[in-house]
N, C-alpha and C positions, 0 to 999 in steps of 0.2 A: 625768788628762789623757791618759795613754797608752792606746792601744787594748788590748783584752783579747786578747793574742796567744795565750793558752791556748785560748780559744774558737775563734779563727781557725784554729789548727792542728788542733783537733778537727774542725772543719768540713772542712778540707782532707783529713784522713784519711778522713772519711766519703765525700767525693766521690771520692777515690782508690779506696776500696773498691767504690763503685758502678761505677766505670769497669772495675776488674778483674773484677767479677762479670759485667758485660755482655760483656767480652772472653772470659771463660771460658765463658759461655753460648754465644757464637758458635762457639767451638772445639768445644764438646760437640755442638752441633746443626748443624754445618756441612753435613752431607749432606742433612738435611731442608730447610735453607734453600736449598741449591742446587736441590733437586728441585722445591720449590714456588716458585722464583724470588723469594725474599724478600730478595735481596741489597741492593736499594736501601733497603728498610725498615731492615734491620739496619745498613747503612752510615750512614744518617741517625741512627739511635739511638746508635751508638757515637760518631759525630762530635759529637752533642749532649752526651753525658756528658763527652767529652774536652774540649770547648770550655768547659763549666761548670767543670771542674777547672782548666784553664789560666787562665781569667778570675779565678778565686778566688786562684790562686797569684800572679798578677801583682798583684792587689790587696794581698795580704799583703806582697809584696816592696816595693811602693811605700810602704806604711805603715812597714815596717822601715827603709827608706831615709830617709824624712822624720823618723822618730823618732831614728834614729842621728845625723843631721845636727843636729837640734835639741839632743839630749843633748850632743853634742861641743861645739857652740857655747856651750851653757850652762855646761858644766864648764870649758871653756878660757877663755872671755872673761867669763862672768858672775862668777866668783870674783875675777878681776883687777879688774873694774869696781867691785865692792863693796869690795874692799881699797883701791883708790885713792881711793874716795870717803871711806872711814873715815879713812884717813891724811891726806887733803887737807882734811878738814873744819876742823881748827883753823886752818889757814893761809888758806883761801879761804872759810870759813863766815861766819855773821853776826857772830860775836864775834872776828873776826880781829885787830882793833886791840889788844884786850886781850892776846891770845896773842903778838903780835909785839912788844909793849912788854916782856913778860917775857923774851923771848929775847935 
């Protein structure tokens, strides 16, 4: 039921590597980009890789949030509900009259 966080983190690392490579390429070739007036193209390219990275990170954060809430509720309240059901079955269950006569 849980999303594969290992795969999501691997994708995040790949996108971060692409962004860093794009940024490094910009720093390396800044003079040529300035000479040929390619600043808008490079700006668009860097913004696109950065936006892909940010969107993916937001997606991972939301999934972690929802899974954390679900897990916390399941552990905190799920165990209590099951325990109360098991303990209360003799008193409130289908054969409660037999149990109450013995007590």
